[in-house]
Jmol script that loads the backbone (N, CA, C; Angstrom):
load data "model"
ATOM      1  N   UNK A   1     -16.246 -11.924   4.986  1.00  0.00           N
ATOM      2  CA  UNK A   1     -15.395 -10.770   5.085  1.00  0.00           C
ATOM      3  C   UNK A   1     -14.024 -11.225   5.606  1.00  0.00           C
ATOM      4  N   UNK A   2     -12.980 -10.807   4.948  1.00  0.00           N
ATOM      5  CA  UNK A   2     -11.634 -11.238   5.305  1.00  0.00           C
ATOM      6  C   UNK A   2     -11.048 -10.458   6.470  1.00  0.00           C
ATOM      7  N   UNK A   3      -9.880 -10.906   6.871  1.00  0.00           N
ATOM      8  CA  UNK A   3      -9.151 -10.267   7.965  1.00  0.00           C
ATOM      9  C   UNK A   3      -8.561  -8.939   7.475  1.00  0.00           C
ATOM     10  N   UNK A   4      -8.614  -7.920   8.295  1.00  0.00           N
ATOM     11  CA  UNK A   4      -8.068  -6.614   7.933  1.00  0.00           C
ATOM     12  C   UNK A   4      -6.551  -6.607   8.112  1.00  0.00           C
ATOM     13  N   UNK A   5      -5.844  -6.054   7.143  1.00  0.00           N
ATOM     14  CA  UNK A   5      -4.380  -5.960   7.164  1.00  0.00           C
ATOM     15  C   UNK A   5      -4.008  -4.487   7.288  1.00  0.00           C
ATOM     16  N   UNK A   6      -3.025  -4.194   8.113  1.00  0.00           N
ATOM     17  CA  UNK A   6      -2.554  -2.811   8.263  1.00  0.00           C
ATOM     18  C   UNK A   6      -2.072  -2.279   6.912  1.00  0.00           C
ATOM     19  N   UNK A   7      -2.313  -1.007   6.671  1.00  0.00           N
ATOM     20  CA  UNK A   7      -1.903  -0.395   5.404  1.00  0.00           C
ATOM     21  C   UNK A   7      -0.384  -0.451   5.230  1.00  0.00           C
ATOM     22  N   UNK A   8       0.368  -0.519   6.330  1.00  0.00           N
ATOM     23  CA  UNK A   8       1.831  -0.645   6.260  1.00  0.00           C
ATOM     24  C   UNK A   8       2.227  -1.845   5.393  1.00  0.00           C
ATOM     25  N   UNK A   9       1.576  -2.982   5.618  1.00  0.00           N
ATOM     26  CA  UNK A   9       1.909  -4.200   4.876  1.00  0.00           C
ATOM     27  C   UNK A   9       1.465  -4.119   3.427  1.00  0.00           C
ATOM     28  N   UNK A  10       0.351  -3.460   3.179  1.00  0.00           N
ATOM     29  CA  UNK A  10      -0.114  -3.287   1.804  1.00  0.00           C
ATOM     30  C   UNK A  10       0.894  -2.455   1.027  1.00  0.00           C
ATOM     31  N   UNK A  11       1.330  -1.357   1.608  1.00  0.00           N
ATOM     32  CA  UNK A  11       2.291  -0.465   0.945  1.00  0.00           C
ATOM     33  C   UNK A  11       3.618  -1.174   0.721  1.00  0.00           C
ATOM     34  N   UNK A  12       4.124  -1.877   1.740  1.00  0.00           N
ATOM     35  CA  UNK A  12       5.391  -2.612   1.594  1.00  0.00           C
ATOM     36  C   UNK A  12       5.274  -3.674   0.513  1.00  0.00           C
ATOM     37  N   UNK A  13       4.169  -4.400   0.503  1.00  0.00           N
ATOM     38  CA  UNK A  13       3.977  -5.446  -0.510  1.00  0.00           C
ATOM     39  C   UNK A  13       3.969  -4.854  -1.912  1.00  0.00           C
ATOM     40  N   UNK A  14       3.302  -3.734  -2.096  1.00  0.00           N
ATOM     41  CA  UNK A  14       3.245  -3.107  -3.416  1.00  0.00           C
ATOM     42  C   UNK A  14       4.613  -2.554  -3.820  1.00  0.00           C
ATOM     43  N   UNK A  15       5.361  -1.998  -2.863  1.00  0.00           N
ATOM     44  CA  UNK A  15       6.718  -1.525  -3.164  1.00  0.00           C
ATOM     45  C   UNK A  15       7.593  -2.686  -3.639  1.00  0.00           C
ATOM     46  N   UNK A  16       7.527  -3.794  -2.921  1.00  0.00           N
ATOM     47  CA  UNK A  16       8.335  -4.963  -3.286  1.00  0.00           C
ATOM     48  C   UNK A  16       7.923  -5.509  -4.643  1.00  0.00           C
ATOM     49  N   UNK A  17       6.631  -5.544  -4.912  1.00  0.00           N
ATOM     50  CA  UNK A  17       6.139  -6.009  -6.206  1.00  0.00           C
ATOM     51  C   UNK A  17       6.679  -5.151  -7.343  1.00  0.00           C
ATOM     52  N   UNK A  18       6.656  -3.841  -7.158  1.00  0.00           N
ATOM     53  CA  UNK A  18       7.164  -2.924  -8.188  1.00  0.00           C
ATOM     54  C   UNK A  18       8.657  -3.152  -8.427  1.00  0.00           C
ATOM     55  N   UNK A  19       9.385  -3.526  -7.382  1.00  0.00           N
ATOM     56  CA  UNK A  19      10.821  -3.783  -7.516  1.00  0.00           C
ATOM     57  C   UNK A  19      11.128  -5.147  -8.129  1.00  0.00           C
ATOM     58  N   UNK A  20      10.094  -5.935  -8.402  1.00  0.00           N
ATOM     59  CA  UNK A  20      10.320  -7.198  -9.086  1.00  0.00           C
ATOM     60  C   UNK A  20      10.364  -8.419  -8.186  1.00  0.00           C
ATOM     61  N   UNK A  21      10.023  -8.269  -6.919  1.00  0.00           N
ATOM     62  CA  UNK A  21       9.997  -9.410  -6.005  1.00  0.00           C
ATOM     63  C   UNK A  21       8.723 -10.213  -6.283  1.00  0.00           C
ATOM     64  N   UNK A  22       8.833 -11.531  -6.320  1.00  0.00           N
ATOM     65  CA  UNK A  22       7.694 -12.387  -6.660  1.00  0.00           C
ATOM     66  C   UNK A  22       6.646 -12.385  -5.539  1.00  0.00           C
ATOM     67  N   UNK A  23       5.429 -12.770  -5.904  1.00  0.00           N
ATOM     68  CA  UNK A  23       4.347 -12.851  -4.924  1.00  0.00           C
ATOM     69  C   UNK A  23       4.703 -13.779  -3.771  1.00  0.00           C
ATOM     70  N   UNK A  24       5.244 -14.948  -4.088  1.00  0.00           N
ATOM     71  CA  UNK A  24       5.583 -15.927  -3.052  1.00  0.00           C
ATOM     72  C   UNK A  24       6.688 -15.415  -2.131  1.00  0.00           C
ATOM     73  N   UNK A  25       7.656 -14.704  -2.700  1.00  0.00           N
ATOM     74  CA  UNK A  25       8.740 -14.157  -1.874  1.00  0.00           C
ATOM     75  C   UNK A  25       8.215 -13.035  -0.975  1.00  0.00           C
ATOM     76  N   UNK A  26       7.299 -12.224  -1.487  1.00  0.00           N
ATOM     77  CA  UNK A  26       6.667 -11.194  -0.656  1.00  0.00           C
ATOM     78  C   UNK A  26       5.929 -11.860   0.498  1.00  0.00           C
ATOM     79  N   UNK A  27       5.258 -12.965   0.210  1.00  0.00           N
ATOM     80  CA  UNK A  27       4.565 -13.713   1.258  1.00  0.00           C
ATOM     81  C   UNK A  27       5.536 -14.152   2.353  1.00  0.00           C
ATOM     82  N   UNK A  28       6.696 -14.672   1.952  1.00  0.00           N
ATOM     83  CA  UNK A  28       7.698 -15.115   2.927  1.00  0.00           C
ATOM     84  C   UNK A  28       8.273 -13.949   3.724  1.00  0.00           C
ATOM     85  N   UNK A  29       8.510 -12.831   3.062  1.00  0.00           N
ATOM     86  CA  UNK A  29       9.126 -11.683   3.731  1.00  0.00           C
ATOM     87  C   UNK A  29       8.184 -10.979   4.697  1.00  0.00           C
ATOM     88  N   UNK A  30       6.952 -10.782   4.289  1.00  0.00           N
ATOM     89  CA  UNK A  30       6.018  -9.991   5.092  1.00  0.00           C
ATOM     90  C   UNK A  30       5.045 -10.822   5.919  1.00  0.00           C
ATOM     91  N   UNK A  31       4.917 -12.092   5.573  1.00  0.00           N
ATOM     92  CA  UNK A  31       3.984 -12.937   6.311  1.00  0.00           C
ATOM     93  C   UNK A  31       2.530 -12.705   5.939  1.00  0.00           C
ATOM     94  N   UNK A  32       2.274 -12.189   4.742  1.00  0.00           N
ATOM     95  CA  UNK A  32       0.904 -12.044   4.250  1.00  0.00           C
ATOM     96  C   UNK A  32       0.740 -12.948   3.037  1.00  0.00           C
ATOM     97  N   UNK A  33      -0.454 -13.402   2.808  1.00  0.00           N
ATOM     98  CA  UNK A  33      -0.732 -14.335   1.720  1.00  0.00           C
ATOM     99  C   UNK A  33      -0.375 -13.740   0.360  1.00  0.00           C
ATOM    100  N   UNK A  34       0.207 -14.593  -0.500  1.00  0.00           N
ATOM    101  CA  UNK A  34       0.515 -14.131  -1.857  1.00  0.00           C
ATOM    102  C   UNK A  34      -0.771 -13.803  -2.615  1.00  0.00           C
ATOM    103  N   UNK A  35      -1.867 -14.456  -2.258  1.00  0.00           N
ATOM    104  CA  UNK A  35      -3.155 -14.162  -2.890  1.00  0.00           C
ATOM    105  C   UNK A  35      -3.604 -12.753  -2.506  1.00  0.00           C
ATOM    106  N   UNK A  36      -3.379 -12.363  -1.258  1.00  0.00           N
ATOM    107  CA  UNK A  36      -3.705 -10.994  -0.841  1.00  0.00           C
ATOM    108  C   UNK A  36      -2.892  -9.993  -1.640  1.00  0.00           C
ATOM    109  N   UNK A  37      -1.610 -10.279  -1.824  1.00  0.00           N
ATOM    110  CA  UNK A  37      -0.750  -9.374  -2.599  1.00  0.00           C
ATOM    111  C   UNK A  37      -1.276  -9.261  -4.029  1.00  0.00           C
ATOM    112  N   UNK A  38      -1.638 -10.394  -4.641  1.00  0.00           N
ATOM    113  CA  UNK A  38      -2.194 -10.357  -6.005  1.00  0.00           C
ATOM    114  C   UNK A  38      -3.473  -9.514  -6.045  1.00  0.00           C
ATOM    115  N   UNK A  39      -4.303  -9.660  -5.025  1.00  0.00           N
ATOM    116  CA  UNK A  39      -5.548  -8.877  -4.977  1.00  0.00           C
ATOM    117  C   UNK A  39      -5.266  -7.384  -4.834  1.00  0.00           C
ATOM    118  N   UNK A  40      -4.262  -7.024  -4.033  1.00  0.00           N
ATOM    119  CA  UNK A  40      -3.904  -5.608  -3.877  1.00  0.00           C
ATOM    120  C   UNK A  40      -3.363  -5.039  -5.179  1.00  0.00           C
ATOM    121  N   UNK A  41      -2.543  -5.808  -5.871  1.00  0.00           N
ATOM    122  CA  UNK A  41      -2.000  -5.358  -7.164  1.00  0.00           C
ATOM    123  C   UNK A  41      -3.150  -5.076  -8.129  1.00  0.00           C
ATOM    124  N   UNK A  42      -4.117  -5.976  -8.147  1.00  0.00           N
ATOM    125  CA  UNK A  42      -5.276  -5.804  -9.031  1.00  0.00           C
ATOM    126  C   UNK A  42      -6.131  -4.624  -8.577  1.00  0.00           C
ATOM    127  N   UNK A  43      -6.405  -4.538  -7.260  1.00  0.00           N
ATOM    128  CA  UNK A  43      -7.261  -3.480  -6.721  1.00  0.00           C
ATOM    129  C   UNK A  43      -6.697  -2.094  -6.996  1.00  0.00           C
ATOM    130  N   UNK A  44      -5.382  -1.918  -6.779  1.00  0.00           N
ATOM    131  CA  UNK A  44      -4.757  -0.609  -6.951  1.00  0.00           C
ATOM    132  C   UNK A  44      -4.157  -0.405  -8.338  1.00  0.00           C
ATOM    133  N   UNK A  45      -4.379  -1.384  -9.223  1.00  0.00           N
ATOM    134  CA  UNK A  45      -3.941  -1.319 -10.620  1.00  0.00           C
ATOM    135  C   UNK A  45      -2.465  -0.975 -10.740  1.00  0.00           C
ATOM    136  N   UNK A  46      -1.643  -1.675  -9.962  1.00  0.00           N
ATOM    137  CA  UNK A  46      -0.200  -1.458  -9.966  1.00  0.00           C
ATOM    138  C   UNK A  46       0.401  -2.236 -11.131  1.00  0.00           C
ATOM    139  N   UNK A  47       1.228  -1.572 -11.889  1.00  0.00           N
ATOM    140  CA  UNK A  47       1.902  -2.213 -13.011  1.00  0.00           C
ATOM    141  C   UNK A  47       3.410  -2.062 -12.843  1.00  0.00           C
ATOM    142  N   UNK A  48       4.119  -3.136 -13.128  1.00  0.00           N
ATOM    143  CA  UNK A  48       5.578  -3.109 -13.040  1.00  0.00           C
ATOM    144  C   UNK A  48       6.118  -2.480 -14.315  1.00  0.00           C
ATOM    145  N   UNK A  49       7.027  -1.500 -14.201  1.00  0.00           N
ATOM    146  CA  UNK A  49       7.665  -0.959 -15.401  1.00  0.00           C
ATOM    147  C   UNK A  49       8.506  -2.050 -16.062  1.00  0.00           C
ATOM    148  N   UNK A  50       8.633  -1.969 -17.370  1.00  0.00           N
ATOM    149  CA  UNK A  50       9.472  -2.941 -18.078  1.00  0.00           C
ATOM    150  C   UNK A  50      10.905  -2.818 -17.584  1.00  0.00           C
ATOM    151  N   UNK A  51      11.500  -3.967 -17.256  1.00  0.00           N
ATOM    152  CA  UNK A  51      12.851  -3.990 -16.696  1.00  0.00           C
ATOM    153  C   UNK A  51      13.771  -4.773 -17.627  1.00  0.00           C
ATOM    154  N   UNK A  52      14.147  -4.204 -18.700  1.00  0.00           N
ATOM    155  CA  UNK A  52      14.985  -4.933 -19.643  1.00  0.00           C
ATOM    156  C   UNK A  52      16.474  -4.759 -19.370  1.00  0.00           C
ATOM    157  N   UNK A  53      16.848  -3.743 -18.608  1.00  0.00           N
ATOM    158  CA  UNK A  53      18.262  -3.454 -18.422  1.00  0.00           C
ATOM    159  C   UNK A  53      18.802  -3.815 -17.044  1.00  0.00           C
ATOM    160  N   UNK A  54      17.959  -4.285 -16.147  1.00  0.00           N
ATOM    161  CA  UNK A  54      18.472  -4.621 -14.828  1.00  0.00           C
ATOM    162  C   UNK A  54      17.602  -5.688 -14.175  1.00  0.00           C
ATOM    163  N   UNK A  55      18.177  -6.322 -13.188  1.00  0.00           N
ATOM    164  CA  UNK A  55      17.443  -7.274 -12.371  1.00  0.00           C
ATOM    165  C   UNK A  55      17.745  -6.960 -10.913  1.00  0.00           C
ATOM    166  N   UNK A  56      16.737  -6.581 -10.146  1.00  0.00           N
ATOM    167  CA  UNK A  56      17.011  -6.222  -8.754  1.00  0.00           C
ATOM    168  C   UNK A  56      17.340  -7.436  -7.895  1.00  0.00           C
ATOM    169  N   UNK A  57      18.187  -7.223  -6.922  1.00  0.00           N
ATOM    170  CA  UNK A  57      18.457  -8.225  -5.896  1.00  0.00           C
ATOM    171  C   UNK A  57      18.161  -7.570  -4.562  1.00  0.00           C
ATOM    172  N   UNK A  58      17.947  -8.367  -3.541  1.00  0.00           N
ATOM    173  CA  UNK A  58      17.658  -7.770  -2.248  1.00  0.00           C
ATOM    174  C   UNK A  58      18.277  -8.595  -1.139  1.00  0.00           C
ATOM    175  N   UNK A  59      18.511  -7.898  -0.033  1.00  0.00           N
ATOM    176  CA  UNK A  59      19.041  -8.513   1.175  1.00  0.00           C
ATOM    177  C   UNK A  59      18.257  -7.966   2.353  1.00  0.00           C
ATOM    178  N   UNK A  60      17.967  -8.840   3.312  1.00  0.00           N
ATOM    179  CA  UNK A  60      17.335  -8.416   4.556  1.00  0.00           C
ATOM    180  C   UNK A  60      18.429  -8.412   5.615  1.00  0.00           C
ATOM    181  N   UNK A  61      18.605  -7.260   6.285  1.00  0.00           N
ATOM    182  CA  UNK A  61      19.702  -7.089   7.242  1.00  0.00           C
ATOM    183  C   UNK A  61      19.210  -6.422   8.507  1.00  0.00           C
ATOM    184  N   UNK A  62      19.951  -6.640   9.589  1.00  0.00           N
ATOM    185  CA  UNK A  62      19.680  -5.876  10.803  1.00  0.00           C
ATOM    186  C   UNK A  62      20.462  -4.560  10.708  1.00  0.00           C
ATOM    187  N   UNK A  63      20.325  -3.703  11.704  1.00  0.00           N
ATOM    188  CA  UNK A  63      20.955  -2.385  11.658  1.00  0.00           C
ATOM    189  C   UNK A  63      22.472  -2.470  11.539  1.00  0.00           C
ATOM    190  N   UNK A  64      23.083  -3.346  12.316  1.00  0.00           N
ATOM    191  CA  UNK A  64      24.552  -3.471  12.302  1.00  0.00           C
ATOM    192  C   UNK A  64      25.050  -3.920  10.927  1.00  0.00           C
ATOM    193  N   UNK A  65      24.372  -4.911  10.336  1.00  0.00           N
ATOM    194  CA  UNK A  65      24.775  -5.396   9.012  1.00  0.00           C
ATOM    195  C   UNK A  65      24.617  -4.307   7.955  1.00  0.00           C
ATOM    196  N   UNK A  66      23.558  -3.531   8.060  1.00  0.00           N
ATOM    197  CA  UNK A  66      23.332  -2.439   7.109  1.00  0.00           C
ATOM    198  C   UNK A  66      24.423  -1.376   7.237  1.00  0.00           C
ATOM    199  N   UNK A  67      24.793  -1.031   8.465  1.00  0.00           N
ATOM    200  CA  UNK A  67      25.855  -0.048   8.688  1.00  0.00           C
ATOM    201  C   UNK A  67      27.183  -0.544   8.121  1.00  0.00           C
ATOM    202  N   UNK A  68      27.488  -1.818   8.308  1.00  0.00           N
ATOM    203  CA  UNK A  68      28.721  -2.400   7.758  1.00  0.00           C
ATOM    204  C   UNK A  68      28.701  -2.397   6.237  1.00  0.00           C
ATOM    205  N   UNK A  69      27.538  -2.676   5.660  1.00  0.00           N
ATOM    206  CA  UNK A  69      27.399  -2.663   4.203  1.00  0.00           C
ATOM    207  C   UNK A  69      27.721  -1.276   3.653  1.00  0.00           C
ATOM    208  N   UNK A  70      27.148  -0.240   4.275  1.00  0.00           N
ATOM    209  CA  UNK A  70      27.383   1.128   3.818  1.00  0.00           C
ATOM    210  C   UNK A  70      28.789   1.620   4.121  1.00  0.00           C
ATOM    211  N   UNK A  71      29.461   1.038   5.086  1.00  0.00           N
ATOM    212  CA  UNK A  71      30.827   1.443   5.413  1.00  0.00           C
ATOM    213  C   UNK A  71      31.808   1.057   4.311  1.00  0.00           C
ATOM    214  N   UNK A  72      31.487   0.029   3.545  1.00  0.00           N
ATOM    215  CA  UNK A  72      32.348  -0.404   2.440  1.00  0.00           C
ATOM    216  C   UNK A  72      31.970   0.369   1.184  1.00  0.00           C
ATOM    217  N   UNK A  73      32.823   1.300   0.789  1.00  0.00           N
ATOM    218  CA  UNK A  73      32.545   2.168  -0.359  1.00  0.00           C
ATOM    219  C   UNK A  73      32.307   1.394  -1.655  1.00  0.00           C
ATOM    220  N   UNK A  74      32.940   0.252  -1.798  1.00  0.00           N
ATOM    221  CA  UNK A  74      32.771  -0.567  -3.008  1.00  0.00           C
ATOM    222  C   UNK A  74      31.315  -1.018  -3.194  1.00  0.00           C
ATOM    223  N   UNK A  75      30.595  -1.188  -2.111  1.00  0.00           N
ATOM    224  CA  UNK A  75      29.192  -1.600  -2.210  1.00  0.00           C
ATOM    225  C   UNK A  75      28.299  -0.512  -2.787  1.00  0.00           C
ATOM    226  N   UNK A  76      28.790   0.724  -2.795  1.00  0.00           N
ATOM    227  CA  UNK A  76      27.973   1.856  -3.224  1.00  0.00           C
ATOM    228  C   UNK A  76      28.205   2.257  -4.674  1.00  0.00           C
ATOM    229  N   UNK A  77      29.213   1.700  -5.303  1.00  0.00           N
ATOM    230  CA  UNK A  77      29.558   2.108  -6.667  1.00  0.00           C
ATOM    231  C   UNK A  77      28.739   1.358  -7.709  1.00  0.00           C
ATOM    232  N   UNK A  78      28.308   2.104  -8.735  1.00  0.00           N
ATOM    233  CA  UNK A  78      27.723   1.511  -9.926  1.00  0.00           C
ATOM    234  C   UNK A  78      26.382   0.825  -9.771  1.00  0.00           C
ATOM    235  N   UNK A  79      25.633   1.164  -8.735  1.00  0.00           N
ATOM    236  CA  UNK A  79      24.340   0.520  -8.555  1.00  0.00           C
ATOM    237  C   UNK A  79      23.359   1.485  -7.920  1.00  0.00           C
ATOM    238  N   UNK A  80      22.078   1.273  -8.200  1.00  0.00           N
ATOM    239  CA  UNK A  80      21.029   2.014  -7.524  1.00  0.00           C
ATOM    240  C   UNK A  80      20.543   1.186  -6.355  1.00  0.00           C
ATOM    241  N   UNK A  81      20.150   1.845  -5.285  1.00  0.00           N
ATOM    242  CA  UNK A  81      19.705   1.124  -4.094  1.00  0.00           C
ATOM    243  C   UNK A  81      18.550   1.852  -3.425  1.00  0.00           C
ATOM    244  N   UNK A  82      17.705   1.056  -2.799  1.00  0.00           N
ATOM    245  CA  UNK A  82      16.629   1.572  -1.966  1.00  0.00           C
ATOM    246  C   UNK A  82      16.656   0.761  -0.680  1.00  0.00           C
ATOM    247  N   UNK A  83      16.537   1.437   0.453  1.00  0.00           N
ATOM    248  CA  UNK A  83      16.460   0.756   1.740  1.00  0.00           C
ATOM    249  C   UNK A  83      15.087   1.045   2.324  1.00  0.00           C
ATOM    250  N   UNK A  84      14.422   0.007   2.780  1.00  0.00           N
ATOM    251  CA  UNK A  84      13.110   0.166   3.381  1.00  0.00           C
ATOM    252  C   UNK A  84      13.031  -0.639   4.671  1.00  0.00           C
ATOM    253  N   UNK A  85      12.286  -0.135   5.613  1.00  0.00           N
ATOM    254  CA  UNK A  85      12.103  -0.828   6.890  1.00  0.00           C
ATOM    255  C   UNK A  85      11.226  -2.052   6.662  1.00  0.00           C
ATOM    256  N   UNK A  86      11.579  -3.131   7.324  1.00  0.00           N
ATOM    257  CA  UNK A  86      10.825  -4.374   7.203  1.00  0.00           C
ATOM    258  C   UNK A  86      10.702  -4.964   8.604  1.00  0.00           C
ATOM    259  N   UNK A  87       9.714  -4.496   9.352  1.00  0.00           N
ATOM    260  CA  UNK A  87       9.581  -4.915  10.743  1.00  0.00           C
ATOM    261  C   UNK A  87      10.744  -4.380  11.565  1.00  0.00           C
ATOM    262  N   UNK A  88      11.502  -5.281  12.221  1.00  0.00           N
ATOM    263  CA  UNK A  88      12.657  -4.859  13.009  1.00  0.00           C
ATOM    264  C   UNK A  88      13.956  -4.945  12.212  1.00  0.00           C
ATOM    265  N   UNK A  89      13.854  -5.218  10.917  1.00  0.00           N
ATOM    266  CA  UNK A  89      15.026  -5.309  10.041  1.00  0.00           C
ATOM    267  C   UNK A  89      14.877  -4.310   8.908  1.00  0.00           C
ATOM    268  N   UNK A  90      15.850  -4.341   7.997  1.00  0.00           N
ATOM    269  CA  UNK A  90      15.831  -3.460   6.837  1.00  0.00           C
ATOM    270  C   UNK A  90      16.037  -4.290   5.590  1.00  0.00           C
ATOM    271  N   UNK A  91      15.391  -3.889   4.516  1.00  0.00           N
ATOM    272  CA  UNK A  91      15.593  -4.553   3.243  1.00  0.00           C
ATOM    273  C   UNK A  91      16.308  -3.588   2.315  1.00  0.00           C
ATOM    274  N   UNK A  92      17.411  -4.054   1.755  1.00  0.00           N
ATOM    275  CA  UNK A  92      18.158  -3.277   0.779  1.00  0.00           C
ATOM    276  C   UNK A  92      17.871  -3.887  -0.585  1.00  0.00           C
ATOM    277  N   UNK A  93      17.286  -3.095  -1.465  1.00  0.00           N
ATOM    278  CA  UNK A  93      17.017  -3.526  -2.835  1.00  0.00           C
ATOM    279  C   UNK A  93      18.054  -2.837  -3.705  1.00  0.00           C
ATOM    280  N   UNK A  94      18.778  -3.630  -4.477  1.00  0.00           N
ATOM    281  CA  UNK A  94      19.898  -3.108  -5.254  1.00  0.00           C
ATOM    282  C   UNK A  94      19.785  -3.599  -6.688  1.00  0.00           C
ATOM    283  N   UNK A  95      20.104  -2.723  -7.634  1.00  0.00           N
ATOM    284  CA  UNK A  95      20.151  -3.141  -9.026  1.00  0.00           C
ATOM    285  C   UNK A  95      21.359  -2.506  -9.701  1.00  0.00           C
ATOM    286  N   UNK A  96      21.963  -3.296 -10.546  1.00  0.00           N
ATOM    287  CA  UNK A  96      23.119  -2.809 -11.315  1.00  0.00           C
ATOM    288  C   UNK A  96      22.595  -1.942 -12.448  1.00  0.00           C
ATOM    289  N   UNK A  97      23.225  -0.827 -12.644  1.00  0.00           N
ATOM    290  CA  UNK A  97      22.793   0.088 -13.702  1.00  0.00           C
ATOM    291  C   UNK A  97      23.263  -0.392 -15.056  1.00  0.00           C
ATOM    292  N   UNK A  98      22.308  -0.485 -15.950  1.00  0.00           N
ATOM    293  CA  UNK A  98      22.552  -0.740 -17.368  1.00  0.00           C
ATOM    294  C   UNK A  98      23.445  -1.952 -17.611  1.00  0.00           C
ATOM    295  N   UNK A  99      23.361  -2.968 -16.758  1.00  0.00           N
ATOM    296  CA  UNK A  99      24.106  -4.209 -16.962  1.00  0.00           C
ATOM    297  C   UNK A  99      23.308  -5.108 -17.884  1.00  0.00           C
ATOM    298  N   UNK A 100      24.025  -5.803 -18.753  1.00  0.00           N
ATOM    299  CA  UNK A 100      23.366  -6.752 -19.655  1.00  0.00           C
ATOM    300  C   UNK A 100      23.725  -8.144 -19.282  1.00  0.00           C
TER     301      UNK A 100
END
end "model"
wireframe off; spacefill off
backbone 0.3
color backbone group
């Protein structure tokens, strides 16, 4: 029987997977095994939507860096973004709309 993982990490891992973050990168970000992430994807039958028009990028920031990022209006134009808590930091996932 394996070690129990808090549901917080399972949900974060699945969110990151859906956004296109690789298994190994999820492992580095959350500190959980990439094999566990693969097993969760299989267990919950999570499928990534086809992403032909964009490629997401992400940044891990502290609160001050995130506030500075949002203070610059240019950072907010022409892109979709999601911010999620990642321990004591925040992850900003950003993708350019309809860029080829």
